[in-house]
N, C-alpha and C positions, 0 to 999 in steps of 0.2 A: 505493499500501500505505499501511497503517496501523496502528501500533503501539499497543497498549492491555494495560492491566494489566501495568505493569512490565516490558515488552518481553517477558513470557511469552506471549504470544499473537500470534500475526500474522496478521491480517485484510486478505484482499484484497478492496478497496473498490469492484472493479467488477464487477458482474452477467454470470451467464451470458448474460440475456436482450439487456443491451446489449451484450456482447461478440458475440452472433451477430447482430445488427441491425447492428452497425458493420461485420462480416464481409461481409453483402449489399449492403450500399451498396458496398464496395472491389470488390463482384464484380463490381456493375452499373458502376462507373466503370470498370473495367478492359475490360469488353467495348464498353464506347464507344471507349476510347482507343485499342483494336485495329485498329478501323477506321480512326480520324483518325491515330495517331500508333504505329505497331508498334515502333518501337525505345524509346520511352518504356513501353511497355506490358510490355517484358520487363524492362526494369529496375524496374518496377513488380512485378513477379511475384518477382523476384529478393528486392526487397527485403522481399516479405509472406513468402516462404520463411523469408528470415533474421530477422523478427518471431516468427515462429512458433518456431523453435527456440531464440531469446534465452527467449520467453515458459516455455518448457518446460522451458530451466535454471533458468530462475527459479523457477518452481513447485516444481521437485524440492530446491534447494539451499534454500528456502523450509521444506520438510517435513525437511530434515535438519538445521536449524537447530531448528526448533520441537522435533525428536526430543533432540539435544544440549542445550536448553536444560531439558527436562523430565528428561533422567536426571542433569544437574548439580545440580537440585533435589532430588533424591532422596538425595544426597549426605548422611551420617548426621555430627551433629557428634562422635563416637566415632572417628572416621578422623583428629581431628586430633591432629598432632606430638606425641611422646610427651614430648619435650623441651618442649615449652611447657607443657605440664600441668604439668611438674615445678619449672618457672622459677615459673609462679604459684602452686603450691602453697609455694613457698620463700618467695616476696614475701610471701603471706599470714601465714607463720608470722614472716616476719620483722615484719610491723605488727602480729603479735600480740603478740609478745616487747614490741614498742616500748610500745604502749599498755599492757602490764600493768605494766612496769617504772616508767614515768611515775607509774600508779594508786598502786604500793606504795613508792615512792619509793629503785628500785634502780637503780644503776650497769647500762650494758650487760653488764658482766662479772659481776655478780651474778643479771641474768639469765637470762644464759646458762646458767650454773650451776645455775640453780633447774629449768631445763625440762631440761637434761642429768639434773638427779635426779629430777625427775619422770617424764620419757620419754613415758608413754601417759596417767600419771595427770592428775589436774586440777592445775593449776600453785597454785591458792587453795589445795589441804589438803595440797601439799607445803610451803609456805610456812609452813606452822602446824605443821608435823614439827619439833619438838623438837633431833633430830639436825641438820635442814637450818639451824635457828635458830641452834644452837650453831657450825655450820659457820659461819654466816653473820659471826658475830661474832666467830670468829679470822681469818677474810680480810677485815673491816674494820680489825680490830687492828695486822695484819701492813703493811696500805696505810698507817695511820696514822703506824706504826714507820719504814717506808720512806721515807716523806713528812718524817720530821722528822730523820734521821741525814744533815746535810751530807754535801755533797760533801767528795772529797777537796783541800786544798788542793797538793797535792805537783806541779801542773801545769808544765811547764817552759814558760816565757814562748817565746813564737816572733817574732822580726825577721828581716824579710825572707824568711819563710816556714822560716827555720829552727829547729831550737831548740838549747839550749846544748850538746847531747853534739854534734850535726851540724859546728858551727861549730869553722873552726879557730883556732889562739891568738891571730892577728891580727885576727879579726873577733870575736873574743870581747872583747879589749881596746878595740876600735873600739865596741862596742854595749854596753858594760858599764850603762852608765848607762842605756839604753834598758829593760836586762832588770830591771835592781833596781831601779829607782827605784818608789817606794809613794806 
């Protein structure tokens, strides 16, 4: 047997005429052996019957395989898992946001806000909207103010994993220099 065209079509390489000629030669040999060695002749007949059964089994299996391959090729891409489709859509949206944010010098947070504001509209048009521009300016101003405010310096120093409040009076006396050294 030979497989052709990406395993979609199976072609039997033996011709029917060759099969018939080989069966005729086998029959003549069997008749000759019957007269010379009947025991060997019986074994050959049994082997020939088993060979025919196997041949028929192979033919039916090939037909089933060919049928299964045809039916598997007929499956449509619409049967693709919905979860995969939604994952691909979200990845496309994330890439679109990333590229849009880079193109317009927006941070990821600003790009997310823009796409939420735009909903189904064109993000280019939403970016030009004066209402969104005012909101973007205020968001950036708040961010600058938060970054400019220093953190509180009232943190308790820790020594050996304990704060001043967690220590006993002996531990405080012992670690006084470590805690208040500047």
